[in-house]
N, C-alpha and C positions, 0 to 999 in steps of 0.2 A: 503493499499501500505505498503510495507517496504522499511524504508528510509534507511537500514543499507548500510555501505561503506563495498566493500569487496574487493576494490583493493585502493591500497594506495601508493602514489609514492612520492619521494625526488628528487629534483635535482639539480646542481650545478656546473659551471665550476673549473677546477683545472689547475692551470699552472703547468703539466707537461704532457706529451707523453702518449698515450693512451696504447702502450706496456709496458711502465713500470707501468703504472695505473692495467692494467691486470693482469702482473705478481703476482701484490700482492694478487687481488682479485683468480687468479685460483690456488695458491698454500695455502692450508687451513693450513698449519703450518705458514703461516703470517696471518690469519683471527684474532685471539683474539687480535691482537695489534692494530686493528682497529675499531672492534665490538663495537658499539654506544649502543647494549644493555647490555652490561657486562654480555652475557649470556654463552660466547665461553670461554673454559679454555685452551683447548691443543688441536693439530692435530699431529698426526706421521708425520714426515716429508716422504720424497718421494711419496706424493701423488696429485704431481701438475697435475691439469685435463687438458688433453688434447683433450677430444671428448665426443659427447653426448652418454650417456649410461655408463660413469664412475661413481664409487659409492667411496666416499671419507668418511672419518670418524672422527667424533669429539666428545670431551669429553665437557661437557658443566660445567658451575661453580656449578651446583648440584651435581656433579658426575655423572650423565648418559651421556651415549653412544649414540651419532646421528649418523645414516647413512643419508648421503646426496645423492640422484640419480639427476645426471647430467641428465636434458631432453633438454636441449637448449644449443648449443656452436657455437661461431663462433670465431676462435682464435683472440684477442686483440679487439674485437667488444661485445659479447655479450656471459654471461653464467647464468645460470639459474639452479637452484635445488630444489627439493622437499623433504624434512627431513622426516626422520620416527626413530621410536625406533629401537636399532639394531637389526637387522635381520626380520625386519617387512617391510610389503610394506608402502610406504608413506601414508600419512594421509589426501591428499589433498590441501596442503597449498603450496606456492612457493616463493621464492626468487630470483628475477631478477636484473642484472647487465647490463646495456647498456652502452657503450662507443663510443661518437662521435667527431672524431678530429675536431676542429673549427679553426684550423691554429695556427702558430708561437708559436708552444710548448705547444697549449691548449687543453682541451679536456672538453667536458660537460659529466657528470656523470649522469645518470639516476639510482637510487634504488627502484624496486618495491615490496612490498608485496601483494601476492594475495591469497585470503583465500577462493575464492568463492566456491572451490570445497571442503572444509575441510569438515571432516566425524569423526572427534574424538572430541566428547563431551567435554572432557577433556581440550582442547585446544582454546576452543571458547572465555573463557572469556580473555586470554591472546592475542588471535587473533583480538578481538575487540578493544582492549586497545592499537594495535599497532596503530601509530600516523605519519604523516610526520615529526614531529622534533624529532621522534627515528630515521627514515631514513637517515636525515639529518645530526644527530650525528655520524651516520659512515661514509656517504660521509664527512664529515667536519676531523675525524679523519684520513681518507684516504687521504685525501687532505694533511693533514701535512706530513705523512710519504712521500707521492708522490713528493711534494715541495722538500722535505729535499734531495731527491735522492738516 
Protein backbone atom coordinates (compact mmCIF):
# COMPACT_ATOMS: atom_id res chain seq x y z
CA UNK A 1 0.00 0.00 0.00
CA UNK A 2 1.36 3.42 -1.01
CA UNK A 3 1.66 5.77 1.97
CA UNK A 4 2.75 8.69 -0.23
CA UNK A 5 0.98 11.98 0.55
CA UNK A 6 -0.02 13.74 -2.66
CA UNK A 7 -1.87 16.71 -1.15
CA UNK A 8 -0.29 19.03 1.43
CA UNK A 9 -2.00 22.03 3.05
CA UNK A 10 -1.18 24.80 5.46
CA UNK A 11 -3.67 27.13 7.13
CA UNK A 12 -3.80 30.14 9.46
CA UNK A 13 -5.84 33.22 10.22
CA UNK A 14 -4.60 36.58 8.99
CA UNK A 15 -5.69 39.90 10.48
CA UNK A 16 -6.76 41.41 7.16
CA UNK A 17 -9.79 41.44 4.87
CA UNK A 18 -10.08 38.61 2.34
CA UNK A 19 -10.29 41.05 -0.57
CA UNK A 20 -6.94 42.63 0.25
CA UNK A 21 -5.22 39.27 0.76
CA UNK A 22 -6.68 38.05 -2.53
CA UNK A 23 -5.19 41.06 -4.35
CA UNK A 24 -1.73 40.03 -3.15
CA UNK A 25 -2.27 36.48 -4.44
CA UNK A 26 -4.09 37.23 -7.72
CA UNK A 27 -1.45 39.73 -8.89
CA UNK A 28 1.53 37.66 -10.04
CA UNK A 29 3.86 40.66 -9.81
CA UNK A 30 3.29 40.59 -6.01
CA UNK A 31 3.89 36.86 -5.57
CA UNK A 32 7.72 36.93 -5.25
CA UNK A 33 7.36 39.18 -2.18
CA UNK A 34 5.55 36.47 -0.21
CA UNK A 35 6.82 33.23 -1.79
CA UNK A 36 7.95 31.03 1.11
CA UNK A 37 9.85 28.67 -1.20
CA UNK A 38 12.08 31.47 -2.54
CA UNK A 39 11.37 30.01 -5.96
CA UNK A 40 9.85 33.05 -7.69
CA UNK A 41 11.98 35.86 -9.10
CA UNK A 42 9.60 38.18 -10.95
CA UNK A 43 6.48 38.48 -13.06
CA UNK A 44 5.52 41.15 -15.57
CA UNK A 45 3.02 43.68 -14.24
CA UNK A 46 -0.50 43.81 -15.65
CA UNK A 47 -1.28 40.09 -15.27
CA UNK A 48 -3.79 40.34 -12.40
CA UNK A 49 -5.91 37.17 -12.63
CA UNK A 50 -9.63 37.78 -13.14
CA UNK A 51 -11.00 34.46 -14.40
CA UNK A 52 -10.52 30.74 -14.74
CA UNK A 53 -8.69 30.02 -18.00
CA UNK A 54 -6.20 32.86 -17.57
CA UNK A 55 -2.49 32.13 -17.95
CA UNK A 56 0.14 34.21 -16.18
CA UNK A 57 3.90 34.02 -16.62
CA UNK A 58 6.49 33.94 -13.86
CA UNK A 59 10.29 33.93 -13.95
CA UNK A 60 11.86 31.57 -11.42
CA UNK A 61 14.98 32.20 -9.36
CA UNK A 62 16.69 29.62 -11.60
CA UNK A 63 15.97 31.85 -14.62
CA UNK A 64 13.37 29.51 -16.08
CA UNK A 65 9.99 30.81 -17.20
CA UNK A 66 6.79 29.20 -15.99
CA UNK A 67 3.28 29.53 -17.39
CA UNK A 68 0.57 29.20 -14.74
CA UNK A 69 -2.82 28.01 -16.00
CA UNK A 70 -5.66 29.19 -13.75
CA UNK A 71 -8.06 26.27 -13.25
CA UNK A 72 -10.17 27.56 -10.33
CA UNK A 73 -11.26 31.11 -9.66
CA UNK A 74 -13.75 32.81 -7.38
CA UNK A 75 -12.96 36.50 -6.87
CA UNK A 76 -11.85 37.19 -3.32
CA UNK A 77 -12.22 33.55 -2.23
CA UNK A 78 -10.35 30.95 -4.29
CA UNK A 79 -7.68 30.75 -6.95
CA UNK A 80 -5.72 27.73 -8.19
CA UNK A 81 -3.25 27.25 -11.00
CA UNK A 82 -1.31 24.47 -12.65
CA UNK A 83 2.25 25.41 -13.64
CA UNK A 84 3.98 24.36 -16.83
CA UNK A 85 7.21 25.04 -18.64
CA UNK A 86 6.75 28.04 -20.91
CA UNK A 87 4.72 27.07 -23.97
CA UNK A 88 3.86 23.58 -22.71
CA UNK A 89 0.89 21.88 -21.09
CA UNK A 90 0.73 21.68 -17.28
CA UNK A 91 2.65 18.82 -15.69
CA UNK A 92 -0.21 17.85 -13.37
CA UNK A 93 0.46 19.64 -10.09
CA UNK A 94 -1.71 22.39 -8.63
CA UNK A 95 -1.31 25.30 -6.21
CA UNK A 96 -4.53 26.50 -4.53
CA UNK A 97 -5.36 29.42 -2.25
CA UNK A 98 -8.67 29.54 -0.38
CA UNK A 99 -9.80 32.52 1.72
CA UNK A 100 -12.62 32.44 4.22
CA UNK A 101 -13.66 35.61 6.08
CA UNK A 102 -14.06 34.79 9.78
CA UNK A 103 -15.21 38.21 11.06
CA UNK A 104 -13.59 41.28 12.63
CA UNK A 105 -11.39 41.85 9.56
CA UNK A 106 -9.83 38.40 9.84
CA UNK A 107 -9.49 35.75 7.16
CA UNK A 108 -8.67 32.04 7.32
CA UNK A 109 -6.17 31.33 4.55
CA UNK A 110 -5.52 27.80 3.30
CA UNK A 111 -2.69 27.07 0.87
CA UNK A 112 -2.65 23.64 -0.80
CA UNK A 113 -0.20 21.83 -3.05
CA UNK A 114 -1.73 18.86 -4.90
CA UNK A 115 0.59 16.73 -6.98
CA UNK A 116 -1.67 13.68 -7.27
CA UNK A 117 -1.73 14.00 -11.09
CA UNK A 118 1.91 14.99 -11.60
CA UNK A 119 3.37 13.25 -14.65
CA UNK A 120 6.73 15.01 -15.01
CA UNK A 121 9.37 12.70 -13.49
CA UNK A 122 11.80 15.64 -13.11
CA UNK A 123 9.42 17.31 -10.65
CA UNK A 124 8.68 14.31 -8.42
CA UNK A 125 11.60 14.77 -6.02
CA UNK A 126 10.66 18.37 -5.30
CA UNK A 127 6.95 17.51 -5.10
CA UNK A 128 7.63 14.80 -2.52
CA UNK A 129 9.70 17.21 -0.45
CA UNK A 130 7.02 19.94 -0.28
CA UNK A 131 5.87 20.23 3.32
CA UNK A 132 3.18 21.99 5.32
CA UNK A 133 5.96 24.15 6.81
CA UNK A 134 6.90 25.43 3.35
CA UNK A 135 3.28 26.26 2.59
CA UNK A 136 2.95 27.98 5.97
CA UNK A 137 6.06 30.04 5.19
CA UNK A 138 4.23 31.53 2.21
CA UNK A 139 1.12 32.16 4.31
CA UNK A 140 3.23 33.79 7.04
CA UNK A 141 4.96 36.10 4.56
CA UNK A 142 1.59 36.90 2.97
CA UNK A 143 0.26 37.72 6.47
CA UNK A 144 3.13 40.15 7.09
CA UNK A 145 2.31 42.06 3.91
CA UNK A 146 -1.45 41.93 4.31
CA UNK A 147 -1.45 43.01 7.95
CA UNK A 148 0.73 46.02 7.11
CA UNK A 149 -1.89 47.04 4.54
